[in-house]
matplotlib code that plots the C-alpha trace (Angstrom):
import matplotlib.pyplot as plt

x = [-28.7, -30.5, -27.3, -25.3, -22.9, -22.0, -21.0, -18.9, -19.8, -17.5, -19.0, -16.6, -17.1, -15.5, -14.7, -16.8, -14.6, -12.7, -15.5, -14.5, -10.8, -12.0, -14.7, -11.9, -9.5, -11.9, -13.2, -9.6, -9.7, -12.8, -15.3, -18.7, -20.5, -24.1, -25.1, -23.9, -25.5, -24.3, -24.0, -23.3, -19.6, -19.1, -20.6, -21.0, -20.4, -21.5, -19.6, -19.9, -17.6, -17.9, -16.4, -13.2, -13.7, -11.7, -8.4, -9.2, -6.9, -3.9, -4.7, -4.8, -1.5, 0.1, -1.1, 0.4, 3.7, 3.5, 2.8, 5.9, 8.3, 7.1, 8.0, 11.4, 12.3, 11.1, 13.5, 16.3, 15.8, 15.9, 19.3, 21.0, 20.1, 23.1, 25.6, 23.7, 24.4, 28.2, 28.1, 26.5, 29.4, 31.3, 28.9, 28.3, 32.1, 32.3, 29.3, 30.9, 34.1, 32.2, 31.6, 28.7, 29.8, 29.4, 29.8, 26.3, 26.0, 23.5, 21.1, 20.0, 16.3, 17.4, 19.4, 16.4, 13.9, 15.9, 16.0, 13.5, 12.5, 12.4, 12.4, 15.8, 17.2, 14.8, 14.1, 11.1, 9.3, 10.2, 8.4, 5.4, 4.8, 4.2, 2.1, -1.5, -3.3, -4.5, -1.4, 0.0, 3.2, 1.1, 0.6, 4.3, 5.6, 3.2, 3.9, 7.7, 7.9, 5.2, 6.0, 8.7, 8.8, 8.5, 8.8, 7.4, 6.1, 2.4, -1.0, -4.4, -6.6, -9.7, -10.8, -14.2, -15.4, -14.5, -18.0, -20.0, -17.0, -16.8, -13.0, -11.7, -11.1, -10.2, -7.6, -6.9, -3.2, -1.5, 2.1, 3.5, 1.8, -0.9, -3.9, -6.8, -7.6, -4.3, -4.5, -0.8, 0.4, -1.2, -4.2, -2.5, -5.1, -5.0, -7.8, -9.5, -7.1, -7.5, -5.3, -3.3, -2.2, -0.6, 2.1, 2.3, 5.9, 7.5, 8.1, 4.4, 1.8, -1.7, -4.6, -6.5, -5.8, -7.9, -8.1, -5.2, -2.8, 0.9, 3.1, 6.2, 4.5, 6.5, 4.6, 4.6, 3.6, 0.6, -1.3, -2.7, -6.4, -6.4, -10.3, -10.5, -7.2, -6.3, -2.8, -3.1, -0.3, 0.0, 1.0, 4.3, 4.9, 3.6, 6.0, 4.2, 5.7]
y = [-21.6, -24.4, -25.6, -25.7, -23.2, -20.2, -17.1, -14.1, -10.6, -7.8, -4.1, -1.8, 1.7, 2.5, 5.5, 5.4, 3.8, 1.4, -1.1, -3.6, -3.5, -4.1, -6.9, -8.6, -8.4, -9.6, -12.8, -13.8, -14.1, -16.1, -13.4, -13.4, -10.2, -10.2, -6.6, -3.4, -0.1, 2.9, 6.4, 9.8, 9.6, 6.3, 2.6, 0.3, -3.3, -6.3, -9.3, -12.8, -16.1, -19.1, -19.2, -21.3, -24.1, -23.8, -26.0, -27.6, -30.5, -28.2, -26.1, -29.1, -30.3, -26.8, -26.8, -30.3, -29.0, -26.0, -28.0, -30.3, -27.3, -25.8, -29.0, -29.2, -25.5, -26.0, -28.9, -27.2, -24.2, -26.3, -28.2, -24.9, -23.0, -23.8, -22.8, -19.6, -18.4, -19.0, -16.9, -13.8, -12.4, -12.6, -11.0, -8.3, -7.4, -7.5, -5.2, -2.7, -2.5, -1.9, 1.8, 2.9, 4.1, 8.0, 8.2, 8.3, 5.8, 6.8, 4.1, 2.6, 3.7, 7.3, 7.2, 5.6, 7.9, 11.0, 9.5, 10.5, 7.3, 7.7, 5.1, 5.8, 5.0, 2.4, -0.6, -1.6, 1.7, 1.6, -1.9, -0.4, 2.4, -0.4, -2.9, -3.2, -1.1, -4.3, -6.3, -7.3, -5.3, -2.2, -3.6, -4.8, -1.5, 0.6, -1.6, -1.5, 2.4, 3.8, 7.2, 7.8, 10.3, 9.4, 11.5, 10.5, 12.1, 11.7, 13.5, 14.0, 11.0, 12.1, 14.6, 15.0, 17.1, 15.4, 15.0, 18.0, 20.3, 22.7, 23.5, 20.3, 17.4, 13.7, 13.6, 10.2, 10.4, 8.1, 7.8, 8.7, 10.9, 8.7, 10.5, 9.7, 6.3, 4.7, 1.5, 1.0, 1.7, 2.2, 4.3, 6.9, 8.9, 12.3, 12.4, 15.4, 18.3, 21.6, 23.1, 24.8, 21.6, 20.4, 23.2, 24.0, 25.0, 25.6, 28.4, 28.8, 28.2, 27.5, 29.2, 26.1, 22.3, 19.9, 16.3, 15.6, 18.2, 16.8, 17.4, 16.1, 14.6, 14.5, 12.9, 10.7, 7.0, 6.3, 2.9, 0.7, -0.1, -3.6, -3.8, -0.6, -0.9, 2.5, 3.7, 6.6, 9.5, 12.7, 15.7, 17.4, 19.4, 19.4, 20.8, 21.9, 20.0]
z = [3.7, 1.6, 0.0, 3.3, 1.9, 4.4, 2.5, 3.6, 1.9, 0.8, -0.4, -2.0, -3.6, -7.0, -9.2, -12.2, -15.0, -12.7, -12.3, -14.5, -13.2, -9.4, -10.6, -12.3, -9.5, -7.0, -9.1, -9.5, -5.6, -5.7, -5.0, -6.7, -7.9, -6.7, -6.9, -8.7, -8.0, -10.2, -8.9, -10.4, -9.6, -7.9, -8.1, -5.0, -5.8, -3.4, -3.5, -1.8, -1.5, 0.3, 3.8, 4.2, 6.8, 9.9, 10.0, 13.2, 12.7, 12.1, 15.0, 17.3, 15.9, 16.5, 20.1, 20.9, 19.4, 21.7, 24.7, 24.0, 23.5, 26.8, 28.7, 26.8, 27.6, 31.4, 31.9, 30.2, 32.3, 35.5, 34.5, 33.6, 36.6, 38.5, 35.7, 35.1, 38.7, 38.3, 34.9, 36.4, 38.2, 34.9, 32.9, 35.4, 35.4, 31.6, 31.3, 33.7, 31.6, 28.4, 27.2, 24.9, 21.4, 21.3, 17.5, 16.0, 12.9, 10.2, 9.4, 6.0, 6.8, 7.1, 3.8, 2.1, 3.4, 1.9, -1.5, -4.2, -5.9, -9.7, -12.6, -13.3, -10.0, -8.7, -11.3, -9.1, -9.7, -13.3, -13.6, -11.4, -13.9, -16.7, -14.5, -14.4, -12.1, -10.2, -10.3, -6.9, -7.4, -6.6, -3.0, -2.7, -3.7, -1.6, 1.5, 1.3, 0.4, 2.4, 3.5, 0.8, -2.1, -5.8, -8.8, -12.4, -15.5, -16.0, -16.6, -15.0, -16.3, -14.5, -11.8, -9.8, -6.9, -3.6, -2.0, -2.0, -2.2, -5.1, -4.8, -3.5, -5.9, -6.2, -9.0, -10.8, -12.1, -14.8, -15.8, -19.4, -22.1, -23.5, -22.4, -20.3, -22.0, -21.1, -19.4, -18.6, -15.1, -11.6, -10.9, -8.8, -6.7, -4.8, -2.5, -1.2, -2.3, -3.9, -6.7, -4.0, -2.4, -6.0, -5.2, -9.0, -10.3, -13.5, -16.1, -16.9, -14.1, -15.3, -13.5, -13.7, -14.2, -16.1, -17.4, -20.0, -18.3, -18.2, -15.2, -13.4, -10.2, -6.8, -4.1, -1.0, -1.1, 1.0, 0.5, -2.2, -2.0, -3.6, -3.6, -5.9, -7.5, -6.5, -5.4, -3.0, -3.0, -1.2, -3.6, -2.7, -5.9, -9.4, -12.2, -15.5, -18.5]

ax = plt.figure().add_subplot(projection="3d")
ax.plot(x, y, z, "-o")
ax.set_aspect("equal")
plt.show()
């Protein structure tokens, strides 16, 4: 380029209404918006930022350290070879006398997987429900609790047909009861689901669902898309409130 600066480029698609959040998030990370194309339901945003120079000095230093470590380890291995042979017989006898435990021990992972995470029993989730939809706490929570189950009170903030389908939708969910204009909490998304996938429960199950309807959502944590500020969930059950 004329100014000698090399750029890397990024293109993201956003749900209408979340453009500003995505642009703000990426600009904080050093990206510059160069093009914005509006669609009926989605927008396409193109960004660029200067490429970071390769840290050749650091790479060379790290390589030198690795070479030195290899020499030291090799020398230590040669010096200890004789003593290692003497210890082999003792280790073999010890291994032969040990018996494996037959009592299964439940792991912490299994216990955590069985727990339904709520704002009441997990302070991290309570904090997440009050955080900005682009805040780093979204990515931290999604990474740590991927595949686990969460439950929260919320409502449908927005819903649109998924692609060209007439009976499958993308749902944008929000915590609390403030309506579709709330800006507090994550932008939870159910993608490519029909109303049957919601598994509606409760005393009075509606024939249809729409924007503003309030539910008790129970869902599985999937992932957080930092570029779009969308927190993806899979529906497990949806209780009418």
